[in-house]
C-alpha positions in Angstrom: 82.7 131.0 122.8 83.2 127.0 123.1 84.4 125.7 126.6 87.7 124.0 125.0 91.8 124.1 125.8 95.1 122.0 124.9 96.2 119.9 127.5 99.0 116.9 127.3 97.4 112.9 126.5 98.6 110.1 127.7 98.2 108.7 125.0 100.2 108.8 121.4 99.8 112.2 120.7 101.3 115.6 122.1 97.8 117.8 122.4 94.6 117.9 121.6 91.1 119.1 121.8 89.3 118.7 125.7 85.0 118.8 125.2 84.2 119.7 128.6 80.8 118.8 129.9 79.2 122.1 129.0 80.2 122.0 125.7 77.3 121.9 123.0 76.7 119.9 120.3 74.7 119.1 117.0 74.2 115.6 116.0 73.7 115.7 111.6 74.0 111.9 110.2 71.2 112.9 107.6 70.5 115.5 105.6 72.4 118.9 104.1 74.1 119.7 107.2 72.8 122.7 108.9 75.6 125.2 109.4 73.7 127.5 111.3 73.1 125.3 115.1 74.1 127.6 118.2 76.8 124.9 119.2 80.7 124.0 119.9 80.3 120.7 118.6 79.2 119.4 115.6 78.8 116.0 114.8 78.1 114.3 111.0 78.8 111.4 108.8 82.5 110.8 107.4 81.6 109.3 104.5 78.7 111.5 103.2 80.6 115.4 104.8 83.3 117.1 102.2 86.1 119.6 103.2 84.1 122.6 102.0 81.6 122.0 104.9 84.3 121.4 107.7 85.9 124.4 106.2 82.8 126.5 106.8 82.2 124.9 110.4 86.1 125.5 111.2 85.5 129.2 110.4 82.6 129.4 113.1 84.2 127.9 115.1 83.1 124.8 115.7 84.5 121.6 116.4 84.0 118.5 113.9 83.7 115.3 115.2 83.3 112.9 111.6 80.8 109.8 112.2 81.3 106.3 111.3 80.4 102.5 111.9 83.5 100.4 113.3 81.2 97.3 114.7 79.6 96.7 111.3 79.3 96.4 107.7 77.4 99.3 105.6 76.8 98.1 102.0 76.4 101.8 101.0 79.8 103.4 101.7 82.7 103.9 99.3 85.4 101.6 101.3 82.5 98.5 102.1 84.2 96.3 99.4 87.6 96.4 101.4 86.0 93.7 104.0 86.9 90.3 103.4 83.5 87.8 103.5 85.0 86.3 106.8 84.6 90.0 108.0 80.8 89.6 108.3 78.5 88.1 110.5 74.8 88.2 111.3 72.8 90.6 110.0 71.5 93.8 113.1 68.3 93.6 114.0 66.7 96.8 113.1 69.3 98.1 110.3 70.0 96.9 106.6 73.7 96.3 108.6 76.2 93.3 109.4 78.2 93.1 112.4 82.1 92.7 111.9 84.2 90.4 113.3 86.4 93.2 115.3 89.5 90.5 115.8 89.6 90.1 112.2 93.1 92.4 111.2 91.5 93.2 107.7 88.3 95.0 110.2 91.3 97.0 112.3 92.9 97.9 108.7 90.0 99.3 107.1 88.9 101.1 111.0 92.5 102.7 110.8 91.7 104.1 107.3 88.8 105.4 108.0 90.4 107.5 111.0 92.8 108.1 108.2 90.4 109.8 106.1 88.9 111.9 109.0 91.9 113.3 109.3 93.0 113.8 106.0 89.2 115.9 105.7 89.9 118.0 108.6 87.7 116.5 111.5 88.8 117.0 115.4 88.0 114.1 116.1 86.1 110.7 115.5 82.5 108.9 116.5 83.2 105.2 116.5 79.5 103.6 116.2 79.0 100.0 117.2 81.0 99.5 119.2 79.0 96.8 121.8 78.9 93.9 119.3 80.1 91.9 122.6 76.4 92.0 123.7 74.2 91.4 120.6 74.2 88.0 118.4 77.0 89.6 115.7 77.5 85.9 114.7 81.0 85.6 116.5 81.8 84.6 119.7 82.7 88.2 120.8 84.2 88.2 124.6 84.0 91.3 126.8 87.8 91.8 126.3 87.6 91.3 122.5 85.8 94.2 122.4 87.8 96.1 125.2 90.8 95.4 123.6 89.1 96.8 120.0 88.1 100.0 121.3 91.2 100.9 122.8 92.5 99.9 119.1 90.5 103.1 118.0 90.8 105.0 120.5 95.1 104.6 120.4 95.0 104.9 116.5 92.6 108.2 116.8 94.9 109.9 119.5 97.8 108.8 117.4 96.8 111.6 114.6 95.8 113.7 117.0 91.9 113.4 117.0 89.7 113.5 119.6 87.3 110.2 120.3 84.3 109.7 121.6 82.4 106.1 123.3 79.7 105.9 121.6 77.0 103.8 124.3 78.9 100.5 125.4 77.9 101.5 129.4 78.6 98.7 130.5 82.2 98.8 129.4 82.6 102.7 130.8 84.7 102.1 133.7 87.2 99.5 131.9 86.9 102.8 128.8 86.9 106.3 130.2 90.4 106.9 130.7 91.0 106.2 126.7 88.2 108.2 125.8 88.2 112.2 125.5 83.9 112.7 125.3 81.0 110.2 125.4 77.8 110.0 123.0 74.9 108.4 124.3 71.4 107.5 122.8 68.3 107.3 124.9 70.1 106.5 128.7 67.6 107.9 130.8 64.4 105.5 129.2 66.8 102.8 129.9 68.4 104.3 133.4 71.9 104.3 132.7 72.7 107.6 132.6 74.4 107.6 136.5 77.3 105.2 134.8 78.5 108.1 132.9 79.9 109.9 136.3 83.1 108.9 135.7 83.0 110.8 132.9 81.4 114.2 134.6 84.3 114.0 137.4 86.5 114.0 134.9 84.9 117.2 132.9 84.5 115.4 129.9 81.0 116.0 127.9 78.4 113.4 127.6 76.5 114.1 124.7 72.5 112.2 124.8 70.1 111.9 122.8 66.3 111.0 123.7 64.2 109.8 120.9 60.7 109.7 122.8 60.3 111.1 126.7 56.7 111.6 129.2 58.2 113.9 131.0 60.1 117.0 129.3 60.9 118.4 132.3 61.3 116.1 134.6 63.8 114.1 131.9 66.0 118.4 131.5 66.3 118.6 135.1 67.5 115.3 135.3 70.0 115.8 133.2 71.3 118.9 134.1 71.7 117.4 137.7 74.3 114.6 136.4 75.9 117.5 134.3 74.5 115.3 131.0 73.8 117.3 127.8 70.5 116.4 126.5 68.4 116.6 123.3 65.2 114.2 122.0 65.8 114.2 118.4 64.1 112.1 115.6 65.5 108.9 115.1 66.5 109.7 111.7 69.2 111.9 112.8 68.4 114.3 109.9 69.1 117.7 112.0 65.7 117.6 113.2 65.6 118.9 117.4 62.4 118.5 119.1 63.3 119.6 122.8 67.8 121.0 123.9 67.9 120.4 127.7 70.7 123.4 127.8 
């Protein structure tokens, strides 16, 4: 039985799910979704997941979260043609994606449509990725406040549609954004010594899901995670459903 309950949103929607710190999770963005993981929360791709898969997960009493990139252009996505030339900045250093100008009204329009699609498909919430462009060489002169305003926009619109939303990485803005987001997803907070920053989420009884892609001492890693109230898994970078170790 997963640990959720209805609560009052201070934003646009009236009620929604709360994902608490002892919730379990499965994060899979590639290959056919494994429906049999013992997890309260499934985080899967917005575009690649069909309605039937979402329904099957709901039948198993899973919370289903839609992954999409909010800060980068992915040319293979079905709505890629909706972006304008001026929306596109520099190529990301490690991925075949291009940074987006998050100040653009058109970019915000596309993101609203993606959140709408998540609602229409039956997802319970969204994970908006690449929401820390202001700390990267995007090709745009993005400020701290530009990023803050964009992330608040995403959260407010998700709540307006009755969806929960995860804050993805962007550790530097936790102090300003925790109250707008319902839970957090981080990559490698142990590796980069950033886990302590999530105390605000933990104090608010909001889940923090952390993925590590490498480790030296699994016992120490898991002990640290549990002491902080963070749920850590060691995963492959492909995020293909392979769990190398689960600290829970």
